[in-house]
C-alpha positions as CSV (number, residue, x, y, z in Angstrom):
1,X,265.8,128.5,91.8
2,X,266.3,132.2,92.4
3,X,264.0,135.0,91.1
4,X,266.2,135.8,88.1
5,X,266.0,132.2,86.9
6,X,262.3,132.1,87.6
7,X,261.9,135.2,85.4
8,X,263.9,133.5,82.6
9,X,261.7,130.4,82.9
10,X,258.6,132.7,82.9
11,X,259.8,134.3,79.7
12,X,260.5,130.9,78.1
13,X,257.0,129.5,79.1
14,X,255.4,132.7,77.7
15,X,257.4,132.8,74.4
16,X,258.2,129.1,74.0
17,X,261.8,130.1,73.2
18,X,265.0,130.4,75.3
19,X,265.7,133.9,76.5
20,X,269.5,133.9,76.5
21,X,270.5,130.9,74.3
22,X,274.3,131.3,74.7
23,X,276.7,128.6,73.5
24,X,279.0,129.3,76.5
25,X,279.3,131.6,79.5
26,X,280.8,134.5,77.6
27,X,278.2,134.2,74.8
28,X,275.4,134.0,77.3
29,X,276.5,137.2,79.0
30,X,276.6,138.8,75.6
31,X,273.0,137.6,74.9
32,X,271.9,139.0,78.3
33,X,273.5,142.4,77.5
34,X,271.8,142.4,74.1
35,X,268.4,142.1,75.7
36,X,268.8,143.8,79.1
37,X,271.8,146.0,78.5
38,X,275.0,146.1,80.6
39,X,274.7,146.6,84.3
40,X,275.3,150.1,85.6
41,X,278.6,151.0,87.2
42,X,277.3,150.7,90.8
43,X,276.0,147.2,90.1
44,X,279.3,146.2,88.5
45,X,281.1,147.5,91.5
46,X,279.0,145.3,93.8
47,X,279.7,142.3,91.5
48,X,283.4,142.9,91.6
49,X,283.4,143.0,95.4
50,X,281.8,139.6,95.7
51,X,283.7,137.8,92.9
52,X,287.4,137.5,92.0
53,X,286.8,138.4,88.4
54,X,287.2,141.4,86.2
55,X,284.0,142.9,84.7
56,X,284.8,145.3,82.0
57,X,281.9,145.2,79.6
58,X,281.4,147.7,76.8
59,X,278.3,149.9,77.6
60,X,275.3,148.6,75.8
61,X,271.6,149.5,76.0
62,X,269.5,146.4,75.5
63,X,266.7,145.9,73.1
64,X,264.3,145.0,76.0
65,X,262.2,142.0,76.6
66,X,259.1,143.6,75.2
67,X,260.6,143.6,71.7
68,X,261.1,139.8,71.9
69,X,257.4,139.2,72.8
70,X,255.4,142.1,71.4
71,X,251.9,140.7,71.9
72,X,252.4,140.1,75.6
73,X,250.6,142.2,78.3
74,X,252.2,145.1,80.0
75,X,251.7,143.3,83.4
76,X,253.6,140.3,82.1
77,X,256.5,142.4,80.8
78,X,256.5,144.4,84.0
79,X,256.8,141.3,86.1
80,X,259.6,139.9,83.9
81,X,261.5,143.1,84.2
82,X,261.2,143.1,88.0
83,X,262.4,139.5,88.2
84,X,265.4,140.1,86.0
85,X,267.0,143.1,87.6
86,X,270.8,142.6,87.8
87,X,271.2,143.6,91.5
88,X,269.6,140.9,93.7
89,X,269.0,143.6,96.4
90,X,266.9,145.6,94.0
91,X,265.2,142.6,92.4
92,X,261.6,141.8,93.3
93,X,261.1,139.2,96.0
94,X,259.0,136.1,95.6
95,X,256.5,137.5,98.1
96,X,256.2,140.8,96.2
97,X,256.1,139.0,92.8
98,X,253.0,137.2,93.9
99,X,251.4,140.5,94.7
100,X,252.2,141.9,91.3
101,X,249.3,143.0,89.0
102,X,250.0,140.1,86.7
103,X,248.3,137.8,89.3
104,X,245.3,140.1,90.0
105,X,242.9,138.1,87.9
106,X,244.0,134.8,89.4
107,X,243.7,136.2,92.9
108,X,240.2,137.5,92.1
109,X,239.1,134.2,90.6
110,X,240.4,132.3,93.6
111,X,238.5,134.6,96.0
112,X,235.3,134.2,93.9
113,X,235.8,130.4,93.9
114,X,236.3,130.3,97.7
115,X,233.1,132.4,98.2
116,X,231.2,130.1,95.9
117,X,232.3,127.0,97.7
118,X,231.3,128.6,101.1
119,X,227.9,129.4,99.7
120,X,227.4,125.9,98.2
121,X,228.5,124.3,101.5
122,X,226.0,126.4,103.4
123,X,223.3,125.4,100.9
124,X,224.3,121.7,101.0
125,X,223.7,121.8,104.8
126,X,220.0,122.6,103.9
127,X,220.4,125.8,105.9
128,X,218.0,127.3,103.3
129,X,215.7,124.2,103.1
130,X,217.0,123.4,99.6
131,X,217.5,119.8,98.6
132,X,221.0,118.6,97.6
133,X,219.6,118.1,94.1
134,X,218.6,121.8,93.8
135,X,222.0,122.9,95.1
136,X,223.7,120.6,92.5
137,X,221.6,122.1,89.7
138,X,222.5,125.6,90.8
139,X,226.2,124.6,90.8
140,X,225.8,123.2,87.3
141,X,224.1,126.4,86.1
142,X,227.0,128.4,87.5
143,X,229.6,126.0,85.9
144,X,227.8,126.2,82.5
145,X,228.1,130.0,82.3
146,X,230.4,131.5,79.7
147,X,233.6,132.9,81.1
148,X,232.8,136.5,80.2
149,X,229.6,136.3,82.3
150,X,230.1,137.7,85.7
151,X,228.9,135.6,88.6
152,X,228.7,136.7,92.2
153,X,226.8,135.8,95.3
154,X,223.9,138.1,94.6
155,X,223.4,136.2,91.3
156,X,223.4,132.9,93.1
157,X,220.9,134.3,95.6
158,X,218.7,135.5,92.8
159,X,218.8,132.0,91.3
160,X,218.0,130.4,94.7
161,X,214.9,132.7,95.0
162,X,213.8,131.7,91.5
163,X,214.3,128.0,92.2
164,X,212.4,128.4,95.5
165,X,209.5,130.2,93.7
166,X,209.3,127.5,91.1
167,X,209.3,124.8,93.8
168,X,206.6,126.6,95.7
169,X,204.5,127.0,92.5
170,X,204.8,123.2,91.9
171,X,203.4,122.5,95.4
């Protein structure tokens, strides 16, 4: 699957509707032009060089993808636009698509998760003289937090100090 197709599927997953529901090739091209507009003359020239077909489309400015899914984030629309550029040489690559701002929160969550797992592994090794049960309880405390609560290593360290203090107080 190429990036254009991936962009179309991305739209369809986001909107739960087909993006270009043409009944045949000509109708589908017309649907594409309605949304994205017709390709510029340079892009059409490139297409003509690579295909034995005539491309003479009436100039049309598309309505844009954002009109079809108005409650969608700007990052989502931006990525879809970058994925559905007519000229494959100008279209975003898979590598660059994954670096797009749309994935920022996901990358941050993955990084935070990796850091958390490293910290828990360190604690599970009793490097800080905590029992596996205490580590398990700290992990449960972390998992029980509301999504909007921020959690970082300093918070975990604060909780470890609190647990250690309560353990020491019980001794």
